[in-house]
C-alpha positions in Angstrom: 5.3 7.8 -13.5 1.6 8.3 -12.8 0.2 10.0 -9.8 -3.4 9.0 -8.9 -5.3 11.4 -6.7 -8.0 9.3 -5.1 -8.1 10.9 -1.7 -7.1 8.5 1.0 -6.5 5.7 -1.5 -4.2 7.7 -3.7 -1.2 6.0 -5.2 1.8 6.1 -7.5 2.4 3.8 -10.5 5.8 3.4 -12.2 6.4 1.8 -15.6 10.0 1.1 -14.6 8.8 -1.7 -12.2 8.3 -4.0 -15.2 12.1 -3.7 -15.9 13.3 -4.0 -12.4 16.4 -6.2 -12.0 14.8 -8.2 -9.2 17.9 -10.2 -8.5 19.6 -7.0 -7.3 17.0 -4.7 -5.9 15.2 -5.2 -2.6 11.9 -3.5 -3.7 8.2 -3.8 -3.0 8.2 -7.3 -4.5 10.0 -8.6 -1.5 8.0 -7.3 1.4 5.3 -8.7 3.7 2.5 -6.2 3.2 0.6 -5.0 6.3 -3.1 -4.1 6.1 -4.3 -1.7 8.8 -7.8 -1.2 10.1 -8.1 1.7 7.7 -7.5 -0.7 4.8 -10.0 -3.2 6.1 -12.6 -0.4 6.5 -12.1 0.6 2.9 -12.4 -3.1 1.7 -15.6 -3.6 3.7 -17.2 -0.5 2.2 -16.1 -1.2 -1.3 -17.1 -4.8 -2.1 -14.1 -6.4 -0.4 -15.8 -8.6 2.2 -14.5 -11.7 0.5 -11.0 -10.3 0.3 -11.0 -9.6 4.0 -12.3 -13.0 4.8 -9.7 -14.6 2.7 -7.0 -12.7 4.5 -8.3 -13.6 7.9 -8.6 -17.3 7.0 -5.2 -17.6 5.2 -2.5 -19.7 6.9 0.0 -17.2 5.5 -1.4 -14.2 7.3 -0.5 -13.1 10.8 -3.5 -11.5 12.6 -2.9 -9.1 15.4 -5.3 -6.9 17.3 -5.3 -4.1 14.7 -3.5 -5.2 11.6 -3.0 -8.2 9.2 0.5 -9.1 7.9 0.7 -11.2 4.7 3.9 -13.1 5.1 6.2 -13.1 2.0 7.1 -16.4 0.4 10.4 -17.6 1.7 12.0 -19.4 -1.2 14.2 -22.5 -0.8 18.0 -22.1 -1.1 18.3 -18.8 0.7 16.9 -16.7 -2.1 15.0 -13.4 -1.7 11.5 -13.4 -0.1 8.7 -12.7 -2.5 5.4 -10.9 -1.8 2.5 -13.2 -2.3 0.7 -10.6 -4.4 3.6 -10.1 -6.7 3.9 -11.6 -10.2 7.2 -11.4 -12.0 5.6 -10.3 -15.3 2.8 -8.0 -14.2 3.9 -6.8 -10.8 1.3 -6.4 -8.1 -1.8 -8.5 -8.8 -4.2 -6.5 -6.7 -5.8 -3.2 -7.7 -4.0 0.0 -6.7 -6.8 1.1 -4.3 -6.6 -2.3 -2.5 -2.9 -1.9 -1.7 -1.8 -0.6 1.7 -0.3 2.8 2.1 3.3 1.7 1.7 2.6 -0.3 -1.4 0.5 2.5 -3.0 3.4 5.0 -2.6 6.6 2.8 -2.7 9.3 3.7 -5.1 12.7 2.0 -5.0 15.7 4.3 -4.5 16.6 4.1 -8.2 13.6 6.0 -9.1 14.8 9.6 -8.5 11.4 11.0 -8.4 11.7 13.7 -5.8 14.8 15.2 -7.6 12.5 16.2 -10.4 11.2 19.7 -9.9 7.8 18.7 -11.5 7.2 16.2 -8.7 8.2 18.3 -5.7 4.7 19.9 -5.4 3.4 16.4 -4.6 5.6 16.0 -1.6 3.2 17.7 0.8 0.3 15.7 -0.7 1.9 12.3 0.2 3.1 13.5 3.6 -0.4 14.7 4.5 -1.9 11.3 3.5 0.7 9.4 5.5 -0.1 11.5 8.6 -3.8 11.2 8.1 -3.6 7.4 7.6 -1.9 7.1 11.0 -4.5 9.4 12.6 -7.4 7.4 11.3 -5.8 4.0 12.1 -5.4 5.2 15.7 -9.0 6.4 15.8 -10.3 3.1 14.7 -8.0 1.1 17.0 -8.8 3.2 20.1 -12.6 2.8 19.5 -12.3 -0.9 19.0 -10.2 -1.2 22.2 -12.8 0.9 24.1 -15.5 -1.5 23.0 -13.5 -4.5 23.8 -13.2 -5.6 20.2 -10.2 -6.5 18.0 -9.3 -8.7 15.1 -8.5 -11.3 17.7 -11.3 -10.9 20.1 -15.0 -10.6 19.1 -13.9 -10.3 15.5 -17.4 -10.0 14.0 -18.3 -7.1 16.2 -14.9 -5.5 15.4 -15.4 -5.7 11.7 -18.9 -4.3 12.0 -17.6 -1.3 14.0 -14.8 -0.7 11.5 -17.2 -0.8 8.6 -19.5 1.7 10.3 -16.8 4.0 11.5 -14.9 4.1 8.2 -18.1 4.9 6.3 -18.6 7.9 8.6 -15.1 9.3 8.3 -14.9 12.5 6.4 -13.1 12.6 3.1 -9.5 13.7 3.0 -9.0 17.4 3.7 -9.1 20.1 0.9 -5.3 19.7 0.4 -5.9 16.9 -2.0 -8.5 19.0 -3.9 -5.7 21.2 -5.2 -4.1 18.4 -7.2 -5.3 16.8 -10.5 -7.0 13.4 -10.4 -4.1 12.1 -12.4 -0.7 13.4 -13.5 1.9 11.7 -15.7 5.6 12.5 -15.5 8.1 11.1 -17.9 11.4 10.4 -16.0 14.7 9.2 -17.3 15.7 5.9 -15.6 18.9 6.0 -13.6 21.6 3.4 -13.6 20.7 0.4 -11.5 23.4 -0.8 -9.1 25.6 -3.5 -10.7 23.5 -3.1 -13.9 24.2 -5.2 -17.0 23.7 -4.1 -20.6 20.1 -5.5 -20.5 19.1 -3.1 -17.7 17.8 0.5 -18.3 20.3 3.3 -18.0 
């Protein structure tokens, strides 16, 4: 388990994901990720203009006034949906900093992280970032609405405003400064539901 302290783009990586019994677990590989205005602002200020344009132009993305939803692949035969960014061998194909808040912090229930006393000091860290992400999203959405912009109406002006406002936002509060840039925790994997002998115990 690796904690990455990168301010508002902090995230968690878990080596157990590569051994996930995907036929039994409804994990991050099945979701339709949602990118908020805060994500778009980060992309536009970090060389991600092409990524934003690809999302906006994709037939698989639902565009609303203040967010983009990348619809999961709905397999034939009634199987599980699959995230379009997920690869069965490598997991998520986009960099950690480009993932949305949920995907940067998601851990399936079988990863008993918060039961480990070494990890508990990070709980306030992630709760703060979640609350701050919501606050910043609302700030961007309110200003866009005030100006009469959205991802649906006067999109170019909306993106210009998001780029400018995001650049001017202050870094995450000093709470994140009290944590290391990276911390690695070695956890014992728990038994997966209905696990076979090939799955970690």
